[in-house]
N, C-alpha and C positions, 0 to 999 in steps of 0.2 A: 567505522564503528563509532558508537557514541554512548553517552551516559543514558542508560535505560530510563532512569527515574524522570528525566525531563520530558520524556515522550509518553508518559502514562496518560491514559484517558480518564476523565473525571467520572463518567457513568458509562462504562463499556458494556456492550452486548456482543455476543459472538455466536457464530454458527459454522458448520462445515461449508466448504465450497467445492463439493465433489465434481460439479460440472466444469470447473475451471480447467483450462488446458495445461499440460505439463510445460514447464519453463525449460527451454533448451540450455545447455551449458553456457553457450555464448550469451544468451539473453540474461541468464542469472548473473554472469560476471558484470554485465552492464548495469543491472539493477543494484548490485552490491555497491557500485560506485556512487549511487544516489544522485541527488540534484541539490546543489547549493545555490542559494540566491546570489546573483551577481550585483544587484543594486536594490534600492528601496522599492522599485516598481515590480520586482519579482515577488509574487504572492505565495509561492509554495516552496517547501523544502521536503525532500524525500531522503530518508536515512535508513541505512542497513544497521541492524542490531544483532548481536550474538551474545547469548547468556546461557551458561550451563549446557552448551551444545545445541540450544534452540536458536534457529535463525529466523529473523523476521525483517520486514520492511515497513516503515511507517510513512504515511502521507499526511503532512501537517501544513498549517498556515505558517508562513515565514515570520510574520510580525509577532503573533501571539504564541507560537510554538505549540498550539493546540493540535493534537493528533486527531484527525477525522476518520481515518481508515488505516488498518494494519493487516498485513498478511503474514501468517506464520507458515513456514515451509519445512519439508523434509526431503531427503534424497529420494529420487525416483529413477526407475529404469536400471538397466544393467551397468551403465557407466558410472553411477553414483554421483555424477556431476549435474544431472538434470534435477529439477525440483518440482514438487507438487505442493499445492496449497493444502495444508491440513486444517487451518482455521482462519476465518475472516472475522475481524473485530471492527466495530464502528462506535462512534461517539453518539450517545443519546441525550447528553446534557444540553437542554435548550439555551442555556446561558452561553455555551460555547459554540453551538451550531444550531440555529433555529430554522430547520427545514421540516417539511411535512412528513417525509419518509426517509429518515436518516440511513437506514440500511441500503435502500436502493440508491440514494444519492452517493453514499460512500463507495458502494460497489462500482457505480458508473465512473466515479472519480478515479478509482484504482485502475479500471479497465482503460480509460482514456489516457492517463499518464503512462501506464505500462506500455501502451501502444505508441503514443506520440513521442515520448522521451526515450524509451528503452528499446523500441521495436519488438516488444513482446506482446503477442496477442493472447490474452487470457480468456477472452470470450468475444462474441460478436460485438461490434461497436454499438453502444446504445444510441438511440436517436439524439441528435443534438438540438438544443433550443436555438442554435444559430444557423442551422441548415435551412 
């Protein structure tokens, strides 16, 4: 858990992400642990936040601490331990992230990190520019 204020987006935009897959209990536990940079070469930080019963995970640049994508979740399924994404939020401030389509870029970032770091498949993998 971390201080919510430091992870606020400058110019956030949000939408539902109804087509995202449910996050299994094991996957959710891995996501809650986040990703902490080990050294200066690590460019990303992923942080679990909980405030007033609302749970979210932010995906941010490690040096600037600028959040580029954020998923907000709620319990899903009969077990109460699975999670579904209730809201997807991304940064639109060109001073913080100058990309052509910030919603798509942020969504792809979240999908790739969720799969690659946490073994959680939220959606089919987007095509990679490195493939």
